[in-house]
N, C-alpha and C positions, 0 to 999 in steps of 0.2 A: 959606681960607674961600670957599665958593661964593657967587656973587652971588645976591642975593635974586631970586626969580622964576625961578631956574633949577631947574626941577622934573625929577625922575627919573621916567621913564615906563617901563612894562613892555609889551612887545609879545607877544601870545599868538597862536600859529597854531592855527587850528581847521580840520581837514580840508584842510590845505595853504594856507589863506587867513589873512592877518594880520588881527587885529582889535585895535583900541586901545580903552582905557577912557576916552579923553578926548573921545569923541563926546558928543553931547547926551543920550544915554540915561542915565537915573538909576535903576538898579535899587535895590531895597531894601537888599540886602546890601552891594554894592560901595560905597555911599555912605559907609560907615564907613571904608573904605580910603582914599578921597580925602581925607577930613578928617585922617587920620593923616599923610599925606604933606605937606599944606599947612603943618602946624605944625612941620616939621623946621627946626631952627635952621641958618643959613648956615654953611658950612664954607669953609676956605681953598682957593685956586685949586689949590695943589699937591695938596692932598688930593682936590680934585675931579678933577684930571688923573690922579692915581694911581688914583682910584676908577674913572675912565673907562676906563683901561687894564685894570684888573682886571675891569671889566664886559665889555670886549671879549673878554678871554681866557675869562672864565667864562660868557659869554653862551650860553644854550641855549634851545632852542625847546620850548614846552609844546604838546603835541598833545592836545587834548580833543575829545570827541565833539561833533558839531554840536548846538547848543541850539536848541530851538524857542522862538520869540518868544511867550512866554506871560506874561500880566500877573499871573496868580495862582499862588501856590505851592500844590501839592497836599500836604495834610497827612494822613498815615496814622497812625491810632491803633491800637496793639497792645493788645488787651484783657489786663488783668492776670490772670495765672493764680493760682488759689488754691493757696496752699501746702498741701501734704499732708505732714503730719508722718509721719516714719518710724515703722514699727511698728504703724500703724493700718490696718486692713483694712476693706473695704466690707461693710457690714452690710445684708442684704436687708430687714430689718424696721425699719431706722433711719428716723427722721422728719426727718433733716437736722440735728438738734440734737446737741450734744456730749453723749455719755453715757459713763459709766464702763464699763470692761470687764465689770464684774459685771452691770450692767443689760443690756448688749448680748447677754450669754449667755442671758438669761432666755427669749427666744422659742425659741431652739434647744432649751433644756431642756424647755419646755412641749411643743414639737412631738414630741420624743423620747418623753416620757411619754404623750402622746396616742396616738401610733402603737403604743406598747407595750400600752396599754389596749385599743385596737381589735383588735389581733392576738390578745391573750390572751382577750378576750371571744369572738372568732370561734371559737377552738379550744375554748373552754368550751361554747359552744352546739352545736358539732359533736359533742363527746363526750356531751353531754346527750341529743341526738337519738338517738345510737347506743344509749345505755342505755335510753331510753324504748322504742325499737323492739324491743330484746331483751325488755323486760317485756311488751310487747304480744304478742309471740310466745308467751311463757310463759302469759299469760292465755288466749290462744286455745286452747292445748293443755289447759287445765284444764277439768274438767266444768262444764257449764252450771248456773247457780244458778236454782232455781225462783223464779218471781215470787211475791211475797207475795199472799195471798188478800185478799178484800175487807175482812174484819174486821181483819186485820193492817195493811192500808193505812190503816184508819180510826184507827190509833193503838195497837192491841193489841201488847204486848211479845212478842217471839219469843225463846224460851230453850230450854235443854236440861234434862233431868232424869235423875238416877240412879235408874233404875227399881227400886223395892224388890222383893225376892224374896218370893213367897208360899209358905208352907209348907202343902202339901196332903197329906191322908191319902186315899190312892187304893186302890180295889179293882181289881186288875189281872186281866184275863181272858186274857192270853197275850202272849208276845213272839215276833216274827216277823222274818225276815231282810229282808223287803221289804213294801211297802205292799200289793201285790196279794194276798199270802197273808193278811195281816191283814184286808183288806176282805172276803174270802170268809167268814172266821170271824165278822166283825162282822154280816154279813147274817143268819147263822144265829141269833145271839143276839138281834138286833133283832126277829126274827119271834116270839120268846118274850115280847116286851113289856118287854125290859130295855134301859136306855139304854146306848149305846156311843160311844166316841170314839177315833180312831186318832191317835197323836202320834209323830213321828219324833224320837228322842232317841238320842244316841251311835251313830248310823249303824244304828239298828234301829227297827222299827215296833212300838210298844206299843199294846195294845188295853185301854182302861179301860172298866169297866162300872159305876162308881159312885164317890161321894165321901162323906167324913164329916168331922166337926169335930175328931176325934182318932183315934188309932190303935185303941183298944179298940172304939169304935163302928164303925170301918172293918172290923175283923175280924168283928164281929157281923153286919154287913150281908153280908159275904162268905159267912158260914155259911148265911144264908137263901138265897143264890143257889145254893149247892151242893145245896140241897134240890131244886132243879128241874133238876139235871144240868149246872151250869156250874162248871168248875174255876176257882177264884179265888185271888188272893194279895194280902193287904192290906199296904201299906207306906207309909212317909213319903217324900215327894218334894218337891223345890223347883222352883218355876216362876218364870220372869221373871228379873230382874236385868239388869245392863248399863246402857248410857246410850241414851236416846232423844232425838233432835235435833228442832229446828224445831217447838217446841210454843208455842202461844199460852197466855195466862193460864188460859183455861177448860180446855184440854186438860191443862195441868199440874195444875190443881186436881182434875180427874177422876181422874188416875192416883194422886194422893196419897191420895184417899179410897177407891180401889178395894179395896185389901187388907182394910181393916176391914169394908167393906160386904160383901165376899165371905164373910168369916168369920161374920158374923151370919147370912147366908143358909145357909151350910153347917151351922151349928148347928141352925137350924130344920128344914132338910131331913132331917138325920140323926135328929133327935128324932121327926119325923113318920113316918119310914120304920120306926123301931123300936117306937114306941108308938102310932102313928096319932092323935096329938094334938099341938097346938102351944100351949105355955104362953103365958098372957096377957102376962106381962112381956116375953117375946121379941117378941110382936106390937107392943107399945108402942114398944120400942126400934127395931124395923124401920120403923115409921111415921115416926119422927123422922128416921132416916137417909135414908129414901126421899125425903122432902120436899126435903132438901138435894141429893140426887142428881138429882132431876128439875129442880131450879133451875139446874143447870149448862147454859148455852147457848153456842152458838158453836163447837161441835166440828166441825172441818173434816177432820181425819184420818179416812179411811174405816174403818180398823181400829179406831180408838177409838169411832167411831159404832156399829160392830157390837158392841164390848165393852159399851158403855153399854146398848144394846138388850137384850142377853142377860140382864143383871141385872134390868132393868125387867120383862122377860117372866117371869123367875123370881119376882119379887114378885107379879106378877099371878096366877101359878099358885098361889102360897101363899095369897093372899087367897081364891081360888076354892075351894081345898081346905078352908080354914077354914070356909067356908060349906057346901060340898057333901059333904065327906069322901069324895071319889072317889079310889080308889087310882091310877087312871091319871094323875091330876094329880101324884102323887108322882114318877112316872116323868118327867114333863115338867120338874119342878123339877130333878131330877138331870141331865137332858139339858142344860138351859140352863147349869147350873153347870159341867159338863164342857166345853161350848163356850167358856165364858168363860175357863177355864184354858188351853185350846188357843190362843186369840187372844192372851192375855196373854203366854204363853210365846214366841210368834212375834214379838213386838214388837222 
């Protein structure tokens, strides 16, 4: 057993210099070591001698780096790293909270849908502009549309009308290959006090010298003309027909009444030409129709204005003949009715 008080010491070499822990310095950590060695129970002398020999044999020197005399220990704290679970990827739209995979995919899906809508809309707008530009080119090539007149702008309806054909009984004075030849013959007949009108039909020029309300009366008038040296031919002919466009309400009404009004005037003219008299019932019927005819206002079409005027002047000549019984007025009545047929046929 070792005697009490015989303490084992450790010698440490630092940079070639020995340093012992028995000096008066009391560091915080080594204090624990000194306490441990003071409490060692005594051992036998033999064991001490044997331990001393073993100590001499096993003695080694500790070489430690030179320590600086510092009173305080420097403590370094390593920040804890957040554990990242495997399989989870960084989400650019994440708000730092844990979300399920389903929710984290929503921003990507919305972005994809948004880009698809934007690209699709862009292509759609581009195609629409191309279609519109093509339509604009087609409109530019189309004929210009006339501006509506003042009455149409005020609210009158614009429409079309299937023009009714007028059956006329005509006294024909000749058929010519061209208008020039027909004009020369027309001048000769006009000098005789006979009404004339040239109409181009079927690529020929027809010269008409009178009208009637039916075919027998047309033949009778033709016979009277032959008596003064004019060769005639009475026949039935159709005038007008087809469709006329861009009519306002007044013009449509005028054309709808024109055929019947013409027939009334043709009947009075033929009767006066053959009998030199106008029946009273015919005059009464004419007066009623004429009042309606005069009441039609707002005729903008120039051809229809002329057509309306021709029949009004025919009525005026009939009224004058009924008062004066002048034969020249009968020629004027026939001339106005021939002019009416020519205008109506050209519509």
